[in-house]
MIZADO-438179 format. One record per residue (C-alpha): x, y, z; residue in one letter; residue number from 1. Coordinates in steps of 0.1 Angstrom, whole numbers, plus 5000, padded with zeros to 4 digits. Last residue first. Example, Ala and Ser with C-alpha at 12.3 -4.5 7.8 and 13.67 -1.06 7.14 Angstrom:
2
SITE; 5137; 4989; 5071; s; 2
SITE; 5123; 4955; 5078; a; 1
end
This chain:
203
SITE; 3856; 6667; 8298; e; 203
SITE; 3849; 6695; 8274; g; 202
SITE; 3879; 6688; 8251; r; 201
SITE; 3893; 6723; 8258; e; 200
SITE; 3888; 6717; 8296; g; 199
SITE; 3906; 6684; 8294; r; 198
SITE; 3935; 6699; 8276; g; 197
SITE; 3936; 6728; 8302; k; 196
SITE; 3937; 6702; 8330; r; 195
SITE; 3965; 6683; 8313; w; 194
SITE; 3986; 6714; 8307; a; 193
SITE; 3981; 6726; 8343; l; 192
SITE; 3991; 6692; 8355; i; 191
SITE; 4022; 6691; 8333; r; 190
SITE; 4033; 6726; 8343; r; 189
SITE; 4028; 6717; 8380; a; 188
SITE; 4050; 6686; 8376; t; 187
SITE; 4077; 6707; 8358; e; 186
SITE; 4077; 6732; 8386; i; 185
SITE; 4078; 6705; 8413; l; 184
SITE; 4107; 6687; 8394; v; 183
SITE; 4127; 6719; 8392; s; 182
SITE; 4121; 6726; 8429; l; 181
SITE; 4133; 6692; 8438; i; 180
SITE; 4164; 6696; 8416; a; 179
SITE; 4173; 6730; 8431; v; 178
SITE; 4169; 6716; 8466; i; 177
SITE; 4191; 6687; 8458; g; 176
SITE; 4217; 6710; 8443; l; 175
SITE; 4218; 6729; 8476; s; 174
SITE; 4220; 6696; 8496; v; 173
SITE; 4249; 6684; 8475; v; 172
SITE; 4267; 6717; 8476; l; 171
SITE; 4264; 6721; 8514; s; 170
SITE; 4275; 6685; 8518; l; 169
SITE; 4306; 6694; 8498; w; 168
SITE; 4312; 6725; 8519; t; 167
SITE; 4311; 6707; 8552; n; 166
SITE; 4317; 6730; 8582; h; 165
SITE; 4292; 6757; 8570; q; 164
SITE; 4263; 6732; 8566; f; 163
SITE; 4234; 6757; 8570; t; 162
SITE; 4255; 6787; 8558; r; 161
SITE; 4266; 6769; 8527; g; 160
SITE; 4231; 6755; 8519; g; 159
SITE; 4216; 6790; 8522; l; 158
SITE; 4245; 6805; 8501; r; 157
SITE; 4239; 6779; 8474; g; 156
SITE; 4201; 6785; 8474; v; 155
SITE; 4207; 6823; 8472; f; 154
SITE; 4231; 6819; 8442; f; 153
SITE; 4206; 6798; 8423; a; 152
SITE; 4177; 6822; 8431; y; 151
SITE; 4196; 6854; 8423; s; 150
SITE; 4209; 6840; 8390; a; 149
SITE; 4175; 6827; 8380; w; 148
SITE; 4156; 6858; 8388; i; 147
SITE; 4181; 6881; 8371; v; 146
SITE; 4183; 6860; 8340; g; 145
SITE; 4145; 6856; 8337; a; 144
SITE; 4140; 6893; 8339; v; 143
SITE; 4165; 6900; 8312; a; 142
SITE; 4151; 6870; 8291; t; 141
SITE; 4116; 6884; 8293; a; 140
SITE; 4127; 6920; 8283; i; 139
SITE; 4147; 6908; 8253; l; 138
SITE; 4121; 6883; 8242; f; 137
SITE; 4093; 6909; 8243; t; 136
SITE; 4114; 6933; 8222; r; 135
SITE; 4123; 6905; 8197; r; 134
SITE; 4087; 6893; 8191; r; 133
SITE; 4091; 6856; 8182; f; 132
SITE; 4108; 6849; 8149; h; 131
SITE; 4095; 6813; 8148; t; 130
SITE; 4130; 6798; 8147; v; 129
SITE; 4144; 6823; 8172; g; 128
SITE; 4116; 6818; 8197; c; 127
SITE; 4119; 6781; 8191; t; 126
SITE; 4156; 6783; 8200; f; 125
SITE; 4148; 6801; 8233; t; 124
SITE; 4119; 6778; 8242; v; 123
SITE; 4136; 6744; 8236; a; 122
SITE; 4169; 6754; 8251; t; 121
SITE; 4154; 6769; 8283; r; 120
SITE; 4129; 6741; 8288; g; 119
SITE; 4154; 6713; 8290; g; 118
SITE; 4146; 6709; 8327; p; 117
SITE; 4120; 6737; 8336; i; 116
SITE; 4134; 6765; 8357; f; 115
SITE; 4145; 6789; 8330; r; 114
SITE; 4113; 6779; 8311; c; 113
SITE; 4093; 6800; 8335; a; 112
SITE; 4108; 6833; 8322; v; 111
SITE; 4102; 6825; 8286; i; 110
SITE; 4068; 6810; 8295; i; 109
SITE; 4057; 6843; 8310; l; 108
SITE; 4069; 6863; 8280; a; 107
SITE; 4045; 6845; 8256; g; 106
SITE; 4017; 6827; 8275; r; 105
SITE; 3994; 6812; 8249; r; 104
SITE; 4015; 6814; 8217; d; 103
SITE; 4047; 6808; 8236; l; 102
SITE; 4033; 6776; 8252; a; 101
SITE; 4020; 6763; 8218; l; 100
SITE; 4054; 6769; 8201; e; 99
SITE; 4073; 6753; 8230; a; 98
SITE; 4050; 6723; 8231; w; 97
SITE; 4054; 6718; 8193; a; 96
SITE; 4091; 6721; 8196; k; 95
SITE; 4092; 6695; 8224; t; 94
SITE; 4070; 6672; 8204; k; 93
SITE; 4092; 6675; 8173; a; 92
SITE; 4122; 6668; 8194; g; 91
SITE; 4106; 6636; 8208; r; 90
SITE; 4096; 6624; 8173; e; 89
SITE; 4130; 6629; 8158; g; 88
SITE; 4150; 6661; 8153; s; 87
SITE; 4143; 6692; 8174; f; 86
SITE; 4177; 6704; 8186; f; 85
SITE; 4201; 6698; 8156; r; 84
SITE; 4176; 6696; 8128; k; 83
SITE; 4156; 6726; 8139; t; 82
SITE; 4187; 6746; 8146; a; 81
SITE; 4202; 6737; 8112; w; 80
SITE; 4170; 6747; 8093; p; 79
SITE; 4166; 6779; 8114; s; 78
SITE; 4201; 6793; 8110; f; 77
SITE; 4196; 6830; 8115; r; 76
SITE; 4165; 6829; 8137; w; 75
SITE; 4174; 6798; 8158; g; 74
SITE; 4211; 6810; 8160; i; 73
SITE; 4200; 6845; 8171; f; 72
SITE; 4175; 6831; 8197; y; 71
SITE; 4202; 6808; 8211; a; 70
SITE; 4226; 6837; 8214; l; 69
SITE; 4198; 6857; 8230; n; 68
SITE; 4193; 6831; 8257; d; 67
SITE; 4230; 6828; 8263; g; 66
SITE; 4235; 6865; 8266; a; 65
SITE; 4207; 6868; 8292; f; 64
SITE; 4221; 6839; 8312; a; 63
SITE; 4256; 6854; 8311; g; 62
SITE; 4242; 6888; 8322; a; 61
SITE; 4224; 6871; 8351; a; 60
SITE; 4256; 6852; 8361; a; 59
SITE; 4277; 6884; 8358; l; 58
SITE; 4252; 6903; 8380; a; 57
SITE; 4253; 6875; 8406; v; 56
SITE; 4291; 6875; 8406; l; 55
SITE; 4292; 6913; 8408; v; 54
SITE; 4267; 6913; 8437; a; 53
SITE; 4291; 6890; 8456; i; 52
SITE; 4318; 6917; 8451; r; 51
SITE; 4300; 6935; 8479; p; 50
SITE; 4317; 6912; 8504; d; 49
SITE; 4291; 6898; 8529; v; 48
SITE; 4310; 6865; 8532; s; 47
SITE; 4302; 6832; 8549; g; 46
SITE; 4283; 6817; 8520; a; 45
SITE; 4309; 6826; 8494; t; 44
SITE; 4318; 6790; 8484; a; 43
SITE; 4282; 6778; 8487; v; 42
SITE; 4269; 6806; 8465; g; 41
SITE; 4296; 6800; 8439; l; 40
SITE; 4287; 6763; 8440; a; 39
SITE; 4250; 6772; 8432; v; 38
SITE; 4263; 6793; 8403; i; 37
SITE; 4284; 6765; 8390; a; 36
SITE; 4257; 6738; 8394; t; 35
SITE; 4233; 6760; 8375; e; 34
SITE; 4258; 6765; 8347; s; 33
SITE; 4268; 6728; 8344; p; 32
SITE; 4275; 6727; 8307; l; 31
SITE; 4256; 6697; 8292; v; 30
SITE; 4231; 6720; 8275; p; 29
SITE; 4256; 6733; 8249; v; 28
SITE; 4236; 6760; 8231; v; 27
SITE; 4216; 6770; 8261; a; 26
SITE; 4247; 6762; 8283; d; 25
SITE; 4268; 6789; 8266; f; 24
SITE; 4262; 6821; 8284; a; 23
SITE; 4253; 6805; 8317; p; 22
SITE; 4288; 6789; 8317; l; 21
SITE; 4306; 6819; 8305; t; 20
SITE; 4294; 6846; 8330; f; 19
SITE; 4298; 6831; 8365; a; 18
SITE; 4326; 6808; 8353; l; 17
SITE; 4348; 6838; 8343; v; 16
SITE; 4340; 6856; 8376; y; 15
SITE; 4349; 6827; 8398; s; 14
SITE; 4380; 6818; 8378; l; 13
SITE; 4394; 6853; 8384; p; 12
SITE; 4397; 6843; 8421; s; 11
SITE; 4394; 6870; 8448; g; 10
SITE; 4358; 6862; 8455; l; 9
SITE; 4365; 6825; 8459; q; 8
SITE; 4357; 6796; 8437; l; 7
SITE; 4390; 6778; 8437; a; 6
SITE; 4383; 6760; 8470; s; 5
SITE; 4352; 6746; 8455; l; 4
SITE; 4373; 6726; 8431; s; 3
SITE; 4361; 6724; 8395; f; 2
SITE; 4344; 6692; 8383; m; 1
end
């Protein structure tokens, strides 16, 4: 884990991490992109330097690039992507969920999946594998990237300002908020899916 003291506005590392981690974590889901953006928010919480907007823009651009990289891999290397990310019973169910969600909600699910654990990888690769409408995908991932980067950075800054004398506590609390919101979003998605399933069965 990188040191929070290294994530300052004058540090090149901050700008590199802001773009590269979101750009590659769709393909390598273990990369801590959200943690990094939250940490950047914590590290810059006491500043109003305009370069903060550059960090947010880089994070959004990285997220957009990563989503479209996953789309390209899914489209160009469909058999490999399916085997790599959707193998086994669980992978097949994840892919089936993504296909159904895309068919019903399209762009909305692409944006929402940004905040569902594991959802980004499943949906972006599925979009590529199924040749989902390219124009719609570009617009949706651009919107998703901006919302996600702004949200993660804001949560970090909020935690950093609340616990300004303890940066590590700020980071832990901020990540806790992100985790809770992710759980709530996933729970809401499951409830809606369950209710819709009951409605379709006439229960």
